[in-house]
C-alpha positions, 0 to 999 in steps of 0.5 A: 390019170389025175393031172396035178397042177400048181397055180402061180399068180400074184392076184388072189382072185385070178389065182382062186379062179383058175384053181376053182376051174381045176378043182371042178374039172374031172381028172384035175387036182390043185397041188398048191397055189403060189403068190409069187415066183419064189413061192412057185419054185419052192412049191414045185420043188416040194409038191412036184406037180405035173403042170405049173400054170405060171403068170409072167408079171409077178413081184420079186421073182417073175414068172420067166425066171421062176420057169427057168428054175423049175424046169432046170430043177429036175422036178419034171414039172412042165410049165404053161405060161398064162398072161394077159399080154400077148407080147413077143418078148414074153413068149420068147422069154418063156420058151427060152426058159423051158416053158411048154406053152403060152396061153392068154388069160382070157381063154375059155375054161375048156381051152385052159383044161385042154391046154393043161392036159396037153402040156401034162402029156408032153405036148406044147400049146401055142396058137398057130398065129403066135407060132408063126410070129414067134419063129419069124422073130427068133430067126431074125434076132440079131444077138445070140442068146447067152451061152448059159441060156442056150444050154438051158433050152432042151433042144439041140438047135439053139436060137442063133443070131444073124450071120453074114450072107457068106458065113455058115450058120452052125444051127442051120447046118445041124438042122439040115443034117437032122432033117436029112436023116428023116423019111420023106413022110416025116419031112412032110409032117415036120414042114406042116408042124412048122406051119402051125398045123394041128395033128387033125389038120396034118392028117387031113392035109396028108390024107392019113388018120390022126393016129398016124399023124401022132405016130409021126410026131412021136417019131420026130420028137424022138429022132430030133431029141426035141422037147415038144412040137414048138421045138419041132417047128423051130427045127422046120424053119431052121432047116428051110422046110417052112417059111 
């Protein structure tokens, strides 16, 4: 299957570079190029690409707001954020907006292609070190996301703010209830996802095949209604399976 990709970046040389890599790689095609967020939203609506490679900092409509509009627009396009800035605020903002991954622009071409294909297949792309820091930040946030933003997060456990020690945390209780419905093996796999392990690493840790690990991930996504493994990791942390 050919993965159709829209490239959105305000720097013409960068945009051309990513498009060139995609055009030369088997199994990929370029559905269009956008120089700003507004153009990316319009092209995504018209061309309905499988994946949008989205820069964060663009004039006018930025990449995070463009991501929010694309993922809410019903095109089915998934967004992979590409940026030179590994800042927590960008990662959190991108994921809240519905992005399926976050990759730095200095990634090797092979990493870019692998990440794009993974996102097109319904996966999520986020380095384990970034995942850990991101989750720690989300769980420690002092202010809940606005209701309209929470509603746009395709995941049944929104990112809550801080609760006092004696008060129940509704999101945590929902997460624990969801985890209680899992099998023992599924809870083990979920905990390892929360620790940022890949399917291959999970398979090695649990002495199962990588195919079996993928099957467990698929069942977890279905049972929890999580959009991707980043949301599974959030569930694991919220339920107390990962620290």
